[in-house]
C-alpha positions as CSV (number, residue, x, y, z in Angstrom):
1,M,-56.5,-41.1,86.3
2,T,-58.4,-41.8,82.6
3,L,-58.5,-45.5,83.0
4,A,-60.2,-47.0,86.1
5,L,-57.5,-50.1,85.9
6,S,-54.2,-50.0,87.3
7,A,-51.5,-50.2,85.6
8,E,-50.1,-54.3,86.2
9,A,-53.7,-54.4,84.8
10,Q,-54.0,-53.3,81.3
11,D,-50.9,-54.4,80.7
12,L,-51.8,-58.2,81.9
13,L,-54.8,-58.2,79.3
14,F,-53.9,-55.4,76.9
15,R,-49.9,-54.2,76.5
16,Q,-48.0,-57.3,77.5
17,A,-50.7,-60.2,76.3
18,R,-49.4,-61.6,73.4
19,T,-50.6,-64.7,71.3
20,A,-48.5,-67.9,72.1
21,N,-47.2,-70.0,70.0
22,T,-45.5,-72.7,72.3
23,F,-46.5,-73.8,75.8
24,T,-44.9,-75.4,78.9
25,D,-47.1,-79.0,80.1
26,E,-48.1,-77.3,83.2
27,P,-51.7,-77.8,83.4
28,V,-54.6,-76.2,82.5
29,S,-56.7,-76.9,85.7
30,E,-61.1,-76.5,86.7
31,E,-60.9,-74.6,88.9
32,Q,-59.3,-72.0,86.1
33,V,-62.0,-72.7,83.6
34,A,-64.7,-72.0,86.2
35,A,-62.6,-68.5,86.9
36,I,-62.5,-68.1,83.3
37,Y,-65.8,-68.4,82.5
38,D,-67.4,-66.7,85.7
39,L,-66.3,-63.8,83.7
40,V,-67.0,-64.7,80.1
41,K,-70.5,-65.5,80.8
42,Y,-71.4,-61.3,81.4
43,A,-70.1,-60.3,78.2
44,P,-73.1,-58.1,76.0
45,T,-74.6,-60.5,73.3
46,A,-78.4,-58.7,71.9
47,M,-81.4,-59.8,74.0
48,N,-79.1,-61.9,76.3
49,T,-78.7,-64.3,74.1
50,Q,-75.6,-65.9,75.8
51,P,-74.9,-68.2,72.4
52,L,-71.2,-69.0,73.1
53,R,-70.6,-73.0,73.9
54,V,-67.1,-74.1,74.9
55,L,-65.3,-77.8,74.6
56,L,-62.7,-78.3,76.0
57,V,-60.6,-80.8,74.4
58,R,-58.5,-82.7,77.2
59,T,-58.3,-86.2,76.6
60,D,-55.1,-88.1,73.4
61,E,-59.0,-89.4,71.8
62,G,-60.1,-85.8,71.7
63,R,-56.8,-84.6,70.4
64,E,-56.4,-86.4,68.1
65,R,-59.9,-85.8,66.6
66,L,-59.5,-81.9,66.6
67,L,-55.7,-82.3,65.1
68,K,-56.7,-84.1,61.9
69,H,-59.2,-81.2,61.4
70,M,-56.5,-78.3,62.0
71,S,-54.5,-76.2,59.4
72,E,-51.4,-78.3,59.2
73,G,-49.3,-75.6,60.4
74,N,-51.5,-75.1,63.9
75,R,-50.9,-78.9,64.6
76,E,-47.7,-79.2,66.6
77,K,-49.3,-76.5,69.4
78,T,-52.7,-77.6,69.0
79,A,-51.3,-80.7,70.3
80,S,-48.5,-79.9,72.5
81,A,-51.0,-77.4,74.4
82,P,-52.4,-78.4,77.6
83,L,-55.7,-77.5,76.9
84,V,-57.6,-76.4,73.5
85,A,-60.5,-75.2,73.4
86,V,-63.0,-75.6,70.4
87,L,-65.2,-72.1,70.7
88,A,-68.6,-72.7,69.0
89,A,-72.6,-70.7,68.1
90,D,-75.0,-72.6,69.7
91,T,-77.9,-72.4,66.4
92,A,-80.4,-73.5,69.1
93,F,-80.3,-69.9,71.9
94,H,-83.0,-69.7,71.2
95,D,-84.6,-71.9,72.5
96,T,-83.1,-70.4,76.3
97,L,-84.5,-67.4,75.5
98,P,-87.2,-68.1,77.5
99,R,-84.7,-68.3,80.8
100,T,-82.5,-66.1,80.1
101,F,-84.8,-62.9,78.5
102,P,-88.0,-63.8,81.0
103,H,-89.4,-60.4,80.4
104,F,-90.7,-60.8,76.8
105,P,-92.1,-64.3,77.1
106,G,-92.2,-63.9,72.6
107,A,-88.4,-63.4,73.2
108,R,-87.9,-67.1,71.1
109,D,-90.4,-67.7,68.1
110,L,-88.8,-64.3,66.9
111,F,-86.3,-66.1,66.3
112,A,-87.5,-69.0,64.0
113,D,-85.9,-68.3,60.5
114,D,-82.6,-71.0,60.8
115,A,-80.5,-68.9,58.7
116,A,-81.0,-65.3,60.6
117,R,-80.6,-67.6,64.4
118,E,-77.5,-68.3,63.0
119,Q,-76.4,-65.2,62.0
120,T,-77.2,-64.0,65.4
121,A,-75.8,-66.7,67.2
122,R,-72.2,-66.0,64.8
123,F,-72.1,-62.5,65.9
124,N,-73.0,-62.9,69.2
125,A,-71.1,-65.5,70.0
126,T,-67.9,-63.8,69.0
127,L,-68.9,-60.9,70.6
128,Q,-68.4,-62.9,73.9
129,I,-65.0,-64.7,72.5
130,G,-62.9,-61.6,73.3
131,Y,-64.8,-61.4,76.4
132,F,-62.9,-65.5,76.4
133,L,-59.6,-64.6,75.4
134,L,-59.4,-61.8,78.1
135,G,-60.6,-63.9,80.9
136,V,-58.0,-66.4,79.8
137,R,-55.3,-63.3,80.6
138,A,-56.9,-62.3,83.2
139,A,-56.4,-66.3,85.0
140,G,-52.1,-65.9,84.7
141,L,-52.9,-68.0,80.6
142,A,-52.0,-67.8,77.5
143,A,-53.9,-67.8,75.0
144,G,-53.2,-68.9,71.0
145,P,-57.1,-68.4,68.9
146,M,-56.6,-69.4,65.6
147,G,-58.8,-69.6,62.6
148,G,-56.6,-72.2,61.0
149,F,-59.3,-75.4,60.8
150,D,-61.6,-76.7,59.0
151,A,-64.8,-75.7,60.2
152,D,-67.1,-78.4,58.6
153,G,-64.5,-80.9,59.9
154,I,-64.9,-80.2,63.2
155,D,-68.8,-79.2,63.7
156,A,-69.2,-83.4,61.8
157,D,-67.2,-85.2,64.3
158,L,-66.1,-83.2,67.5
159,L,-69.8,-80.9,67.4
160,A,-72.4,-84.1,66.4
161,G,-75.6,-84.3,67.3
162,T,-75.2,-80.4,68.8
163,S,-76.7,-77.6,67.4
164,W,-73.0,-75.6,68.2
165,K,-71.6,-74.5,64.9
166,S,-67.4,-74.2,65.2
167,L,-65.9,-70.2,65.2
168,L,-62.1,-70.2,66.5
169,V,-60.9,-72.8,68.6
170,V,-58.3,-71.8,71.3
171,N,-54.8,-73.4,73.4
172,I,-54.3,-72.1,76.5
173,G,-51.9,-72.3,78.9
174,R,-48.6,-71.1,80.5
175,P,-46.4,-69.9,77.9
176,G,-43.4,-71.8,76.7
177,K,-39.6,-71.4,75.3
178,D,-39.7,-68.6,72.3
179,P,-43.9,-67.9,72.2
180,W,-44.0,-65.4,70.9
181,F,-44.1,-63.7,67.5
182,D,-42.2,-60.3,66.7
183,R,-44.8,-57.4,67.7
184,L,-46.3,-56.4,64.6
185,P,-47.6,-53.0,64.5
186,R,-50.5,-51.3,65.3
187,L,-52.7,-48.6,63.5
188,E,-53.0,-45.1,65.8
189,Q,-55.3,-44.1,66.5
190,D,-55.8,-40.9,64.0
191,E,-56.2,-44.1,61.8
192,V,-58.8,-45.4,63.1
193,V,-61.3,-43.6,65.2
194,R,-63.3,-40.7,63.7
195,A,-65.6,-38.2,65.1
196,L,-68.8,-36.2,64.2
């Protein structure tokens, strides 16, 4: 067997998984969110930095605040998704290194430069975002990741008073009516993979 995952699991996570554009009104439970995070927390990050932070938008007031920062093409689907997650990078991730990287007491001090620390936070949180999307799929839910939003607006409004910087907004739920666009072509292995 080439892959350890069953064919059904491969389909769930990869081949049949799609970016949803419509959702049913079935809620996403706290238990589902906890199960998703239980997978996501194992994503690899440099020095175990774990900078991903997640703001769950469930309330009408929170949704209203978020919608004004979304691009016009993303507002309707964001308004109708049962759960929306703002995925962010915590630029103060280094404060947790004494706990998450305890065998190296000087780890926190390596990130004194603000610009370098933010770059590290963004890169490693992006790695974790890939796991987040797979975690949503593993829960049997669909994810609708979107980059069309005013990041500075979200940071100043929804993430005010934190060291979080928004990276992606993800609609989460069960696919609704006509949720998928046609599958677009994928590059073939020989176009992507080279060997030395």
